[in-house]
Each structure stands twice: as structure tokens, then as C-alpha cells.
C-alpha positions in Angstrom: 57.9 -22.0 20.0 58.7 -18.9 17.9 61.4 -16.6 18.9 61.2 -12.8 19.0 63.2 -11.2 16.3 66.4 -9.7 17.8 67.4 -6.1 17.3 64.2 -4.3 16.5 61.9 -2.8 19.2 58.3 -2.8 18.1 56.5 0.5 18.5 52.8 0.4 19.3 50.2 3.2 19.3 49.8 5.0 22.6 47.2 7.2 24.2 48.1 10.9 24.3 48.3 10.9 28.2 50.8 8.1 28.0 53.0 10.0 25.5 52.8 13.1 27.8 53.8 11.0 30.8 56.8 9.7 29.0 58.1 13.1 27.7 57.4 14.8 31.0 59.5 12.1 32.7 62.4 13.3 30.4 62.2 17.0 31.4 59.8 18.3 28.8 57.3 20.9 30.1 54.0 22.1 28.9 54.4 25.5 27.1 51.1 26.2 25.5 47.7 24.6 24.8 45.7 25.5 21.7 42.5 23.4 21.8 43.6 19.8 21.1 47.2 20.8 20.4 49.5 20.7 23.4 53.0 22.1 22.9 55.9 20.9 25.1 59.3 22.5 25.2 62.8 21.7 26.5 66.1 23.5 26.1 68.5 21.1 24.3 72.1 22.3 23.5 71.1 25.9 24.2 68.1 25.9 21.8 64.4 25.5 22.7 62.9 22.4 21.1 59.2 22.0 20.7 57.1 18.8 20.5 53.4 18.8 19.7 51.0 16.3 21.2 47.6 15.9 19.7 45.1 15.6 22.6 42.2 13.4 21.5 41.5 11.3 24.6 39.5 8.7 22.9 42.0 8.1 20.1 45.5 6.6 20.2 48.5 8.3 18.6 49.6 6.1 15.7 53.0 4.6 15.1 54.0 7.3 12.7 53.2 10.0 15.2 54.9 8.1 18.0 58.1 8.0 15.7 57.7 11.9 15.4 57.7 12.3 19.2 60.7 10.0 19.6 62.6 11.9 17.0 61.7 15.3 18.6 62.7 14.1 22.1 65.9 12.6 20.7 65.3 9.2 22.1 65.8 5.7 20.6 62.9 3.3 20.2 64.3 1.2 23.0 64.6 4.2 25.3 61.0 5.3 24.5 59.6 1.8 25.2 61.4 1.5 28.5 60.1 4.9 29.8 
């Protein structure tokens, strides 16, 4: 039996709708749509923050893009996975 490495949470690609579900669950709201670019906003520390979700329903958002969303939403990898 192999054991799972302790400490690191493995990120996996997600569909755009799943990413939207997760950020909306944390209070982010759709601000604008421009074709396949959906902009979500939230006021954090008195300043409006924006996060961009690329809407391509047939494609998944890669790990690099998932990391971008996590950074913009100020979550940890563990918090993101548990949403």
C-alpha cells in the first residue's frame, strides 16, 4: 500500500462552471460578460477585486489557471478543494 504524501493538496483541472460555483459560494458576483470572458467581482478590504473566468464549456481550466483563481479569491489550495 502506498501512502498519500502529507502536506500538499493536489490541484486538478476543473470545468468553468465548477470554478464559478466555487467562487460564487464565497460571495463573488458576476459583474460583466464579454463573450467567453466572465468577470466576477467582490469588495475585499474596501477595494473591488476582479477575477476572470474563461468560459469554454467543452474545455477544462488547467492547473495554472486554477492557481490564478485561487490567488485572486485569496484562498488556500485546501480551502479551494474543500469548496
